[in-house]
ROVO-132974 format. One line per 2 residues: number of its first residue (from 1); their letters; for each residue x, y, z of C-alpha. Coordinates in nm, 3 decimals. Layout:
NUM = A = X/Y/Z  ...
//
This chain:
1 = MS = 4.216/1.767/3.775  4.264/1.619/3.436
3 = YM = 4.001/1.431/3.242  4.200/1.113/3.292
5 = ES = 4.119/1.107/3.666  3.876/0.833/3.759
7 = EL = 3.657/1.032/4.001  3.538/1.250/3.713
9 = QK = 3.374/0.960/3.530  3.034/1.022/3.692
11 = NS = 3.020/1.380/3.567  3.023/1.300/3.198
13 = KL = 2.861/1.493/2.919  2.802/1.345/2.575
15 = VL = 2.882/1.576/2.285  2.815/1.474/1.927
17 = MF = 3.034/1.622/1.656  2.930/1.628/1.290
19 = EH = 3.194/1.679/1.022  3.110/1.727/0.659
21 = QE = 3.401/1.692/0.419  3.447/1.884/0.100
23 = QG = 3.318/1.691/-0.198  3.573/1.434/-0.315
25 = TL = 3.818/1.480/-0.025  3.880/1.300/0.300
27 = DK = 4.092/1.561/0.473  3.924/1.897/0.410
29 = ID = 3.643/1.976/0.649  3.367/2.193/0.502
31 = LR = 3.147/2.216/0.814  3.194/2.114/1.177
33 = IF = 2.911/2.111/1.434  2.910/2.023/1.805
35 = LL = 2.577/1.931/1.964  2.498/1.874/2.331
37 = WD = 2.208/1.881/2.574  2.199/2.148/2.844
39 = PM = 1.980/2.030/3.135  1.976/2.378/3.291
41 = SE = 1.804/2.540/2.991  1.647/2.211/2.879
43 = KF = 1.764/2.273/2.524  2.003/2.131/2.273
45 = LL = 2.299/2.361/2.217  2.462/2.368/1.875
47 = FG = 2.800/2.525/1.799  2.929/2.522/1.442
49 = RR = 3.144/2.680/1.178  3.193/2.652/0.806
51 = QS = 3.554/2.610/0.711  3.721/2.808/0.437
53 = AQ = 3.929/2.662/0.155  4.196/2.914/0.247
55 = PR = 4.390/2.841/0.567  4.320/3.078/0.858
57 = KN = 4.018/3.231/0.681  3.740/3.049/0.861
59 = TP = 3.394/3.196/0.862  3.248/3.320/1.192
61 = PF = 3.117/3.046/1.420  2.746/3.015/1.489
63 = YF = 2.538/2.912/1.788  2.175/2.800/1.813
65 = EF = 1.947/2.649/2.076  1.678/2.392/1.998
67 = PS = 1.394/2.276/2.225  1.379/1.922/2.085
69 = YY = 1.603/1.656/1.936  1.397/1.671/1.618
71 = DA = 1.461/2.043/1.571  1.835/1.996/1.628
73 = YS = 1.845/1.697/1.390  1.650/1.886/1.122
75 = FV = 1.886/2.183/1.137  2.199/1.969/1.108
77 = KR = 2.047/1.765/0.824  1.964/2.079/0.629
79 = AI = 2.297/2.248/0.702  2.490/1.946/0.573
81 = GS = 2.243/1.807/0.320  2.020/1.504/0.356
83 = RE = 2.196/1.314/0.076  2.548/1.402/0.192
85 = SV = 2.767/1.181/0.403  2.890/1.300/0.738
87 = GL = 3.146/1.190/0.994  3.011/1.148/1.347
89 = TL = 3.218/1.143/1.663  3.061/1.090/2.003
91 = YN = 3.270/1.246/2.278  3.256/1.194/2.653
93 = FN = 3.366/1.521/2.810  3.402/1.489/3.185
95 = NL = 3.549/1.835/3.237  3.232/2.038/3.177
97 = LF = 3.083/2.007/3.526  3.200/2.349/3.642
99 = TS = 3.166/2.518/3.304  2.854/2.725/3.252
101 = SQ = 2.688/2.686/2.914  2.738/3.061/2.874
103 = NL = 3.113/3.000/2.872  3.093/2.743/2.594
105 = DF = 3.170/2.829/2.234  3.282/2.661/1.915
107 = EF = 3.652/2.712/1.988  3.610/2.555/2.334
109 = FE = 3.495/2.226/2.180  3.737/2.241/1.889
111 = DL = 4.025/2.274/2.137  3.897/1.966/2.325
113 = MD = 3.896/1.740/2.021  4.110/1.455/2.150
115 = RR = 4.087/1.084/2.074  4.098/1.009/2.447
117 = YE = 3.753/1.170/2.481  3.602/0.965/2.197
119 = IA = 3.346/0.696/2.268  3.257/0.617/1.909
121 = GY = 3.320/0.739/1.559  3.129/0.677/1.239
123 = DR = 3.274/0.770/0.902  3.070/0.858/0.596
125 = CS = 2.722/0.821/0.745  2.441/0.926/0.518
127 = FH = 2.159/1.121/0.680  1.921/0.951/0.440
129 = QQ = 2.034/0.594/0.515  2.137/0.631/0.880
131 = KR = 1.873/0.871/1.010  1.752/0.634/1.284
133 = II = 2.105/0.590/1.424  2.173/0.963/1.411
135 = KD = 1.842/1.045/1.582  1.904/0.779/1.849
137 = II = 2.245/0.927/1.930  2.097/1.278/1.955
139 = IS = 1.821/1.150/2.185  2.086/0.983/2.402
141 = LE = 2.254/1.322/2.458  1.947/1.427/2.656
143 = SS = 1.862/1.102/2.828  2.217/1.032/2.948
145 = ST = 2.293/1.378/3.086  2.450/1.347/3.431
147 = F = 2.455/1.717/3.512
//
C-alpha cells in the first residue's frame, strides 16, 4: 500500500520537523530535528542531526525521549537557540502503523520527506516570538495520535 491510498487516512501520525538554517543562508541546513509522540511509550521521540558544511560529512544522528511536550520543546529551543529562526514542517505520515518505534531513526524520517506528506509549513519562525504556536503544534502531536 502506498501512502496515497485512501483507507490509510485514519492511521495518521503527525511528525513535526524543525530545520535551522546556517546564518545568512536559505539553503544550507545546520540542524534538522523530527519530533513525534509515541503512544506506546507515552513519550515524545526526537530524532536529529547536525549537518556539516562539507557534503557527505554529517555528524552522527541523535535520539532522545521526553516525557512531556514542555521537555521536548525546551530541548529543541536550546538546541536551535531561542532567538534563532526555524523552519517548521508538519507532516502527516500514514505509513507508520506497522512500524515499531524501535525501527525508527533519523534516516527513516529524512527519507520520507515529501511534499505530499506535508500538512503545513512555516518559514523563519522565531522561538521567542512564536513560542505559543510551536508549543500548540507539539501538544497536538500527542492529542491527535491515532495509533
